[in-house]
N, C-alpha and C positions, 0 to 999 in steps of 0.2 A: 505492500498500499501510502503511496504518495501522500503530502498533505505542502498545506502551503496557504497561509495567513491571509483570511481576506484583506489584507490592509497591507499595502506595503511597498517599495519601486518599484513603480508599474515596466520598468525597464528590465525587473528579476525576477515581475510572476508568470511562471511558462506553465503551471499546469493545465491551464484555460488551451494552448495549447498543444498537452499533449492527450487533452480528453479527447477534441475534434480534432489528431493525426489521427491520432489509434483508433477510434470510429471509424473512422473513411475511410482507413483499413479494411482492415475488417466487415466494409457494407461492400467491401468489390463480390461480383456473385463467384467467382473463381475461386476455390477453394484453395487454386495452387496461388495465385495471389497474395498470400496471404496468411502460408504457413510459418512465414518464417518474423513473423506480429505478435507480441505472447498474449493472449486472451484479454477480452474488456472488461473485465466482471460487474463492473457498479462505480458511481459516481451519487457526487450528494455533496451539500454546503451548513456548516454547525453558524452559529454566533458569529466564528473566533475562526476559522477553518476550512480552506475546500479541501476534500477529498480523493483519489481517484485509488481504482480497488481493479487490480491484476491479474494473473496467472503465478503461477511461481516462475522461477527458472534457476538454474547452478550456478554455478562460481563464471565467472569469465575467462574467454581464454586468454590472459592475461593472469586470469593468479590460475588456470590448471594451467600455465608450465613453471612462474615462479613457484604455487606451495606442493603441486599435485604432482608431477613428474620430475622439476629439477633443475629442468635438460631442454635440448631444446626440441621441438615435435618430428614428428616423421615424414621425410619427405609427405609420402603418399595420407596421410593427417592432412599441413596444410593446402594442401592442392584438395582437399576437400570442405573446408575452411572457408577457402578464399570462392571455389562453386559457393557455401551457401553462402554466404556472403555481400557476394554479387546479385542473386535473388535476390536480396532484405532488398540492396540501392536500384537495381532495378522497379520494383514493387510499390517502391519509395515515390519514384519518382514519377513510377505510373497515373498514383494520385496528383500527382500538378506538385511536390514539394522536394528541396532540399533536404541533406541532413545536414544544415550545417547556418552558420549563421555566423558571421563577425564581427560584430558586434559583441558573443558572449562567449567565452571557454570551449570552447567544445571542437572533434574532428569523428573523422572515421580514425575509428583506434580501438587496439585487441581489448581497450577493458570496458568498448561500449557494445560487448557483441560475449552472447552469455551461451550458458550449454542448457537443453532443457530439461527435466527429470524425467523420473520414471517412462513411459512411454515414447516418452518424447525426447529422453536420451540420446539418441539421431544428432537429435535440429538442432541449428545453430541461431538464432533469436537477437534483434536488433534494439537494443533500448536507447533512452532515452532517447523522447522526439517533442520537449518542451521548447525544442531553440530549432525544432527544423523550419528553414526558411518557401515560401509558397512560390512558385516561379515563374508559377502563369498566369496570366487575368483570368478569376473567378471558373469559370465551371469549360472555360476556354482548351483550346493547347497553346494559347498564344501566349509567347513566352513575352513574359514584361522589360521594359527596359533596363538597361541597365546605367545603373547608375556614374555617378563620374566620379565618384570618390568612397571608398571602403574602410575604414579600422579596424586595422587587425591587435583582437585580440583569443589568439590562437594561442594548439600546441603548438611548437612550432617543429617535430618530428614530424607530423604529418601535417603541415599545410603549404594547403598544392602554392606555388609561381608563384598565382593569379595572388591567395589569401598577404603570402610579405611584400607584395609591391603596388596592395591597398585600390587591388583593379576588380570589380565585378566580378563577383562567380558562378559558375555554372553545372551542369552535371558532368562536364566533362570533370571537374576541381573533382565532383567527386569520387573518381575513381583514380583519378591523380591519389589522394590523399586515399588512397584503398590502393592500390600500388602500394604507396611505401608504407599499407599496415601488412601487405602480404610477404614482405621481400626483411621481415622484420618479424615475423610469425617464421619461417624459412630460418632464420637464427639471428637470436634475435644477441649476436658480439661483432658480428661485422655483415647485419643482410639493412639497415643505412648508413651510412657510409660517416653521413652529417651527424650522431645520433650523438657522440660526445664531443661537436666541435662548437668553438664562439660561436654564437651567434651571429655575427655581423662573419660566416662563411660557408654559414648556412645554405644563404642561399645560393652564390658559386657551384655548393656542393653539390644542389639539386641539380645544375644544369647541368654540370659535366655529366652526370645521373642520366641523363637525358642522350645531349649530346657523347661519349662512348660507347655505348648502344648504337645509338643511330652510326657512326661511321667502321666501326668492326662489322658491321654487314654487307658493306659494298667493297670494290674492289679497291686497288692499291698499290701502291710497289710494295716493296722486302721490305723498305726504311722506313714505312708509312704506319705499317704493320706490325712494326717490329718494336714501335714508338708507343704505337696503340693497348699495344700486350701488357706493357710498361704500365701505361697510364689510364685506363679500364679498374675503378670499382672493382674492390674485392667479392662484392656483395655477386655481379656476375659469375663467381666460381664458384657459389654455394648455391645459384638457381638452376631450374632446370633451364638449358639454352631452350624451350620455346619459347619462357616471359620476357623476352629479351624484344621478339614479339610486340606482347601486349603495351612495352614502352613506349616503342617504337610509335604503336594505334595510337594512343593517350597523346604523346606528344605532337599531333599532326592534329588534334581534334583542333577546335573550335569556337566559341561562346556559346551561340547560337544552333552546335552542330547537338542531334539531336543520336546515344549514342548506340555502335554497335554491338550488341549484349549479345550477336547468336554467336557472331563470329569472333568473342573472344569467352564466353564460354567452348564454343567448339578447339578452340588450342587449349586453353585446363580441358575437358577431356578427349584430347588428340593425346594427354603424355602419358610415356610410360604407367607412371606412379597412378593414370588413370587406366586405363588398361588392362596393365596387369592382372587389376581384380579381376573376380569374376563378379557381378553384376548385385548379386546380395549379399559380398564379402564389404564390397564399396558401399553401400547402404544399409550394414550393420552401425550398430552402441559402436563409437570410437570407445578408443583400447585402453584413456583416460579413468573409465568408473574402474577397469579396473584393479590402475594404478591406484588408484584414489586408497582401495580397501587395503592390498597390500597385496592383492597374489601375481599380479606381472609386472610389476612396474618397470622390470626390465628387458618388456614389449617396446612402448614406445621407441619410434628412435634406433631398435634393434636390427628394425629389414622385417626381423616372422611376421609371421602369419596369424591370429585368434580366429577360426569358423566359426559362425555360431553359435555367439558370445551372446548367452542373455542375463542380464542384472537388473535387478528396479534398484533406483538408488529413491530411503524414504525420503 
């Protein structure tokens, strides 16, 4: 349950927006378009408080890695998480909202995605809609005109380049933050080159993140190839090579572009980490639930497979 004072700074009152977005998510006629949003149970108000009651979820992706596993996820788990988290982004865009508002502290990040409980333990849920921003006009698909300048108050690690530059953000920026999150899920230490960098160096490192992957995909002289090999961020050595195509696609997007989700999903599904697993196994419960009760903590990240796992989490 979430609560909020009835009276307060209007800029910080977010529950009304969260209720609106969550209700709109669950108004979608296709159940597949709302499976990554927590259940809407009830809402109400007392003399002093407003409240929202939602379905329960388990730990966030960040908490699971840090508190349950104690090490990085396996590649196949990250690919599975990347697909589910992007589905949630796509479905939120489908109702006309961005999962960001640069006047408040928020980004797409592992802390804002959580695993489900019980029969939903293999589902990843998107959290915190209180700061979502509508990017379309009314009930139409027409985009709002971009603002001339926006303020930055976000998490530096996952913010898009446009956010740093105080430029209006669109769906492409949600995808940019999403790919940053995915790279960090692959490797907590080396996934994002700017993670521990001085803030003044973050934007140049993010530009290099996109520039280098594009350069190594084109024909070059032997000298330029050798030069690029030593200048390519280490993150490109710890993630599947095919993810470079997704990075290049996102880099080429414009503010008004509608993301080609199908192409991005196709890249994810074509990865060996996905295709090598049977459909039943890939859609089964995550192995971190076993790690959580100490049965097979060493399985996650070991490359071993466990089939037909069934466990209900209280």
